[in-house]
N, C-alpha and C positions, 0 to 999 in steps of 0.2 A: 583195631589191630594194625591197620596199614600204617598209621602214623607212629605207632609204638616202636616198630623195628628200626626205622631211620633214627629216631630219637635215641634209642639204646646204642646204636652204632656210633652216633655222634658223641654220646656220653663216654663210651669206651675209648674212642679216639682222643677225647679231651683228657681222660684219666691217663692214658698213655703219654700224651704230651706233658702233662703235669709231672709225671714220674721222671721223664727225661730232663725236664727243666730243673727239678729238684736235685737230680743227680749231678747235672752240670754245675749248679750253684754250689753243691758240696765240694766238687773238684776245685772250683775257683777259690773257695774259702780256705781249703786245706793245702793247696799246692801253689798258691801265688802270694804275692805281697802287695801292699799299697792299694793301688787302684783296682787290681784284680780281686782283692778281698772285698772292697766296697761294692764292686759290680756283683760279686757272688752273693753278698748279703741282700742287695737290692733284688737280685734275681730269685732269691729264696722266698721273697714275699709273694711273687706271682703264683706259685702253686697253692699257697695258703688261700689267697683270694679266689683263685679258680676253683679249688675244691669246695670252698664255702658256697660259691655261686652254683656249682653243679648240684651239690646236696640240697640247697634251698629250692632249686628249680625242680628237681626230682620229687621232693616232698610236696611241693605245690601241685604238680601234675597228679601225683598219686592221690592226694586228698581230694582234689577237684573231681577226678574220675570216680572216686568212691561216692561222692555226693551225687554225681550224675547217675550212677547205677541205682542209688536209692530212689531218685526221682523216677527213673525208668521203671523200676519194680513197682512203684506206686502209680504208674501210668499217668504221671504228672508233667511229663515233658511236652512242650508245645509241638504241634505238627509242623514239619518243615515244608510249607506250601508256598513260600515266597518265590516270586519270579526270579529267574536267573538271567544274567547277561550272557552273550555268546561265549565269553571266557569261562563260564561256569560259576562266577562269583555272584553272590546275592545282590539284587538290585537295591542299592542303599536307600533310594527314595521309598520303596515299599517297606523296607525294614524300619525306616524312620517313622513311617505312618503307624506301625504297631507299637513303637517304643513307649508312647505315653501310658498305655495300659500297664506295662511292666513297672514303670516308674511310680504310677499311682498305687500299685500293689505293695511296693516297698514303703511308700509314704504312709500307707494305712497300717502297716505292720512292720515296724523297723526291726523287730526281733526275730523275724522269720528268715531262716537261712534259705528256705525254698524260694522265697520272693527275691532275695538277693542273687541267688544263682540264676534264676530266670532273667533278672535284670542284666546280669553278666552276659548271658547268651544273647540278649537283645542288643547290648553294646557291641558284641562281637559281630552280629549280623549287620549292624550299621557300619562296621569297619573301624570302630574305635577300640583298638586292642588294649590300650593303656587303661581305659575305664573298665573294660571287660575284666581284666586281671584284678583291678581294684575291687570290683563287685564280687568276683569269685573269692578273693581273699577274705572279704567281709563275710561271705557265706560260710567259708571254712571256719573262721573265728567264732561265728555264732553257733555253728553245729557242734563245736568242741566245748562250749560252755553250757 
């Protein structure tokens, strides 16, 4: 819940920014000529891209949280007993040591969304956010089919 409130505030601020950008683009297109119209059209593209990115991100987070709740209710989430650095971050060497077990679970059952989501958590603990999101997306895809 702690992370949800700042994320919702940022989403609301982005939505507000997109509304103002779209409004300004409309003003440029309707009340100017030449270069102003071109800038207005170019500026109109930004809210569309921003809205798409915002919606895609919110859907990803919602679906990933739903899968995490399913794992939690099945008592299948791993215990968070990894050592932490003084900053509070997980020691990546310790996370890397546990990683092969999660990779092996995925390799043994490529159709298991649970294994993919746990692999995503292992990637995240290791600090590889890009692959963590990729594995979570794969878990979401498998859970929907």
